[in-house]
N, C-alpha and C positions, 0 to 999 in steps of 0.2 A: 536296701530299696524295699519300699513297702507297695503294697498291693491295693490300699484301701480306698474307695472314692472319697474324695474331699472337695468341697465347693465354697471356699470362703468369699465374702464380699470385703474387698480392700476399699477403705474410705481414705481419701486423699485430699490434700489440700493445694491445688496449684501444678504447674508444671514441674518444678524441681522434686517436690514430694512424689509426684508419680513416677518420675525418670528413675529416681533412686529406688524406689519399691519393687518397680516392675524388674528394673535391671537386677537386682538381688534375687529375685524370684526366677527369672529366666536362666542367668548363668549359675545360678545354683543346679539348676536341672541339667543343664550341658555338661557341668563338671562330673555330674553323676552318671552321665552317659544316658539321660533320658531325653527320648524325642520332644522337643518342644515348639508349639505354634503360638503365635500372636495374631489375634484378630481385632483389630481396634480401629477407630474411624481415622480418617484420610491425615487429619493434622498431627493425631499423636503417632501414627505409623511413619510418617515422614519425620518426626521429632527423634523417634527411637533409632530409625535407620542412620541419620546424622549422627548422632550421639555414639551410636555401636559401630561405625564404620563397617571395616571387612569381618569383624565378629559377627554383623548381622547375618552373614551367610551360613551360620551354624544355626539359624532359626528359619521356620516356616512363618511366613508372614503374609497376611491377607488384609484388605480394606475391608472393615465390617460394613462402612457405609455401600457396598455393594454385594458382599457375600451375604450380610446380614440386614439388606435394606427391608425385607420382610422376615420378621423374627421367626415367623413360622417354618422356614426352612434351614436354620441355624442347627438345630440338633442333628437332623439327619445329614444335610450337605457338608457341614463343616466340623462339628464335633465328633457324632459317631464315625463320620467318614475317616476322620485322623485316627482315632482310636484303633478302628478296623486296619488301617495300614500298619500300625505299630503293636499289634495284638500281643506280641510276646515282650513289652516292656510296659513299665509304668511310665505315662506321659504327662506333661505339664503343658497347660492351655492357659493364655491370657485371654480373655473373650469379653469385650465391653460392647454390649447391645444397647445399652442405654446412656444417652449422652445430652449435654444441654443442646437443644435444636431439634430433638424428636418431639413431636406435637401431640397434642391431647388425644387424636385419633389413634395414633401410634402405640401410645404409651401401653394402654391395657394389655395389646399382644406382647409388648416387650417385657412387662412384668409377669404375664402369665408363662411366658417363655422361660424366665428364670426359675420359676416354681416348678416347671417341669422338667428342668435339666435334672433335679433331684429324683425323679421317677425314671428317667430313660436311661440315665447312666449310672444307676445307684450300685451295680455290680461291676462296674466299669474299673480298671485300675488306672485311675485318672485323678489329677488335682487341677480343677478349673478355678482361676482368679479372676474374679468380675470386679474391675475398678469402678468407684462412683466419685464424683467430684463433690465434696460438701459444700464448696464455695459456690457452685454454679446450680447445682441441682436442688429442687425443692424439699423442705422438710418432710412431706409426704413420700417423697422417692425414696429418701433415705431410709424412713421407717419401713417401707416396703421391702429395701433390701435386706433389713434384718429379718424379715418375714419371709423371705425367699431363699435365704443362705443359713445353714447350721452354724458358721462361724463368721466371724468379723475380725479384719485384721486394720489396725490403724496405729501410726506412731511405734511401729515395732512392738505392739502389742497384740495379742491374740485373744479372743475369748468366745465361749460359745454364746451363740445370739439367744437371749432369753424369749425372743419374740418368735423363733422358728416353730412352725407347726407342721402337721401332716400335708406334705407337699402338694397332694391332689385337692385336698380341701382349700388350700391357699389359691391352686389355679383356678377351681371354680369360682373364687370371690371375684376373679377378675373375667367372669363369663356374665358382661355386664350387657343390658339392654342397649342396642344401638341407638343413636340419634335419630329422630324421625327424618324420613326422606323429604326432600325439598319440594315445594309446590312446583317447581318446574320440570320434575322427573317425568320420566316417558316411561309407561310399562305396556306388558302383554301378559295375558294368561298362558300357562303351559300346559299342553297335554301329551299324550303320546304320539299324536298324529300332526303335531307342528312343531315338531324339533327342527325341521330344515327352515320354516320361518323363524325360530329364534336365531339360527346361525346368521341368516340375512340380516336381522334386526340388530344383533351383536356387529357384525362386520360394518353396517352402515353408519353406526355410531361412532366406531374406532375410526374409520376414515374421516367422518366429519370433525374429529377431534384432531385431526392431522397426525395422526401415529403413522410412522412408517410402515411399508407392508410387512415386514417382518413381525413388527410388535403387533399389526393388525391380527395376523395369524395366530398369534401366541394368545391375544385376547379371545378370539373365536374359539381356540382349544379349550381355555380356561372356562369360559362360560358354558361350553358344550359339555363339560365334564358336570359343572355344577346341574346345569339343566337334567342331565341323563341322571343323576344321582337323585333328584328331586322326584322324577317320573319312577325311578326303579325302587327307590328306598323312602319316598317322602309320601307315599299314598297316591301315587299316580298323578300328581297335577302340582301345579304351583304356580309362582308369579316370577317374572322377571322385569326389572326395573334399571334404570339407568340415568344417571346425571353426572355434572362436574362440580367438584368442590375443592377448593384450597389447591389449585393446580393438578388435580388427579381426575381422570375418568373412573368413574364406580360403576360397577355393576352388582346389584343384588338379587339372589335368588332365595326366595321363601317358600317353605313347604311344609307338611305336617311331620315330617320324621324328626328323630331325636338321635344326635350323636353322643353315644355312651362314653367312647373312650377318648379322653382329651388329647391322647397323642397321636389321632387319627391323622395320617398325611404328613407326619413330622418323622417318622421312621424311615430308613432306606427299604425300598422294596427289592426282596430277592429277584434276580435275573430270570429266573425260571416262573416267578408268578405270573400268571396270565390275568388276574383280576385283583380289584383293590387298589389300582394305581391312581384313581381319579384325582383324590384330594392330594396326593403328592404332587402331582403335576400342578394342581391349583397353586399350591405353597410355591413350588419352584418358578413357577413363571410369574407370578404377581408380583407388584413391587410393596403390596400391603394386602393382608387377609385378615378381616375381621368376622369373627362368628358370636352370634349368640344363640344357644341352644337350650331348650326345655322340652319338658315332656309332652307338649301340645304343638311344638313345632319348632324350626330351625330358620334363622336368617343368616346367610353368608353373603359378604359382601367382598368382592375383590377390586382392587384398585391400581391404576395404572397411570403413571407420570405422563404428563402430556407437556 
């Protein structure tokens, strides 16, 4: 049994190749007594469960389209959670956060997440295998996989990635400017004395977008955390805007602050910690979070499926 952290990218071609490689990795770990988790998209999850039958009971399995819909919550809620529950073992994880069907809005957050795994789990006794379908994903996505993974596996061959670089620098390369808000966006200025107004603003737009009441409450909480951060840490003022795009309701909070820690909101928050929970709540309750932060200001967008 080894204790070193490993984070290889698995490049595969089609279902048969995927099934063979993932099965060998997973049950190699099971035979060694290692706890194993698989977090992959719905179709792949169903394929693996069907192929493995009763043997799937030896593996903890999650649908990544739910658990990792927002890539910003995977490190804390999925990966580090599993590692912590099996802290006395080396663990194996199959995590597939990038698949054909993720759109251009999601992708930078997904790639940034892959880079940050190397920072967040660097001292953890874990091997996290990330599959990439070379027949469906673009050349850029495959090239980025080589940048965000220290090792590449393909066709039973394994090699150190020549493109792998400092993971925090790679993560920062996905700290991209956000697309301009549409002309139809509605906005309001933020000040210390109009936080209640911002809550009413958020709730009215969430209700108008036909979110159910539970999701409206989630939306108000998320935006309230972003607004509070803007007031307290972003210079005392900011701007809140909202619009819909591609089946999502979007809320953007912009302020004059700077997020220095790329893992802010992605790590689990200790139960006895009474502060610093805001960005964790934002990541956990949003369907997607995109952030662009510089020394002159930060824009944070929280997305909710409608």
